[in-house]
C-alpha positions in Angstrom: -8.5 -16.5 11.6 -6.4 -13.6 10.4 -9.4 -11.3 10.6 -9.7 -12.2 14.3 -6.0 -11.3 14.9 -6.4 -8.0 13.1 -9.5 -7.2 15.2 -7.4 -7.5 18.3 -4.7 -5.0 17.2 -6.5 -1.8 18.2 -7.3 -3.2 21.6 -3.7 -4.2 22.2 -2.5 -0.8 21.0 -4.9 0.9 23.4 -3.7 -1.4 26.2 -0.1 -0.4 25.4 -0.9 3.3 25.5 -2.9 3.0 28.7 -0.2 0.9 30.4 2.4 3.6 29.6 0.0 6.4 30.8 -0.8 4.8 34.2 2.7 3.6 34.9 2.3 0.0 34.0 5.2 0.2 31.7 6.0 -3.5 31.4 2.4 -4.5 30.8 1.9 -1.7 28.2 5.1 -2.7 26.3 4.1 -6.3 26.3 0.7 -5.4 24.8 2.4 -3.3 22.2 4.7 -6.2 21.3 1.7 -8.5 20.9 0.1 -5.9 18.7 3.2 -6.1 16.4 3.1 -9.9 16.4 -0.6 -9.9 15.6 0.1 -7.5 12.7 2.7 -9.9 11.4 0.6 -13.0 11.8 -2.5 -11.2 10.5 -0.9 -10.4 7.2 -0.4 -6.7 7.5 2.1 -5.2 5.0 5.7 -5.8 6.2 6.6 -2.1 6.0 3.7 -1.4 8.5 4.9 -4.2 10.8 8.5 -3.0 10.6 7.4 0.6 11.4 5.4 -0.6 14.4 8.3 -2.8 15.7 10.7 0.1 15.4 8.4 2.4 17.4 7.9 -0.4 20.0 11.7 -1.0 20.3 12.2 2.8 20.7 9.7 2.8 23.6 11.3 -0.4 25.1 14.8 1.3 25.0 13.4 4.5 26.4 11.9 2.7 29.4 15.0 0.4 29.8 13.0 -2.8 29.5 15.8 -5.1 28.2 13.9 -8.3 28.9 11.2 -7.2 26.4 13.8 -6.1 23.9 15.3 -9.6 23.9 11.9 -11.0 22.8 11.4 -8.3 20.2 14.7 -8.6 18.3 14.1 -11.9 16.6 10.6 -10.8 15.5 12.0 -7.5 14.1 14.9 -9.3 12.4 12.5 -11.9 10.8 10.4 -9.0 9.4 13.6 -7.3 8.0 14.7 -10.6 6.5 11.3 -11.1 4.9 11.6 -7.6 3.4 14.9 -8.6 1.8 17.0 -6.4 4.2 19.6 -9.0 5.1 22.4 -10.9 3.4 20.8 -14.3 3.9 17.0 -14.2 4.5 16.9 -17.7 5.8 19.3 -17.0 8.7 17.9 -14.9 11.5 20.9 -12.5 11.8 21.3 -9.0 10.5 21.2 -5.3 11.5 18.9 -5.9 14.5 20.1 -9.3 15.8 23.7 -10.3 15.8 25.2 -13.8 16.3 26.8 -12.7 19.6 23.5 -11.4 20.9 21.7 -14.6 19.9 24.2 -16.7 21.9 23.9 -14.3 24.9 20.1 -14.3 24.8 19.9 -18.1 24.4 21.8 -18.5 27.7 20.1 -15.6 29.6 16.4 -15.8 28.7 14.1 -18.8 28.7 11.6 -17.3 26.3 14.2 -16.3 23.7 14.7 -19.7 22.1 11.0 -20.2 21.6 10.6 -16.9 19.9 13.8 -17.3 17.9 12.9 -20.7 16.5 9.3 -19.6 15.9 10.6 -16.8 13.7 12.6 -19.3 11.8 9.4 -21.1 11.0 7.9 -17.8 9.8 10.9 -17.3 7.5 
């Protein structure tokens, strides 16, 4: 199953690049986000996933797509926690995702709780 996820990554990356090139910014950034998730679930090395997430987040910030950033932060924080880059790896808080943001996002975005709690399962 992991192999199937890994086979999709280049296609998702291409969709992301194409979306940005033709002005479908939101679709392109969502495809890029899914590529990062597939990298994580497919077992790619965490440093590669973290690097891809950072690049994706940079693009999301550049294009001012806050609603996509809300769904990226728990994924990125889970990767950082798994790499040992947080005080308490079992709590999904740290340099990327603060407690204040978590509360704000829980109230503001319907998809955030699903992604947030899914990343707790990953941890």
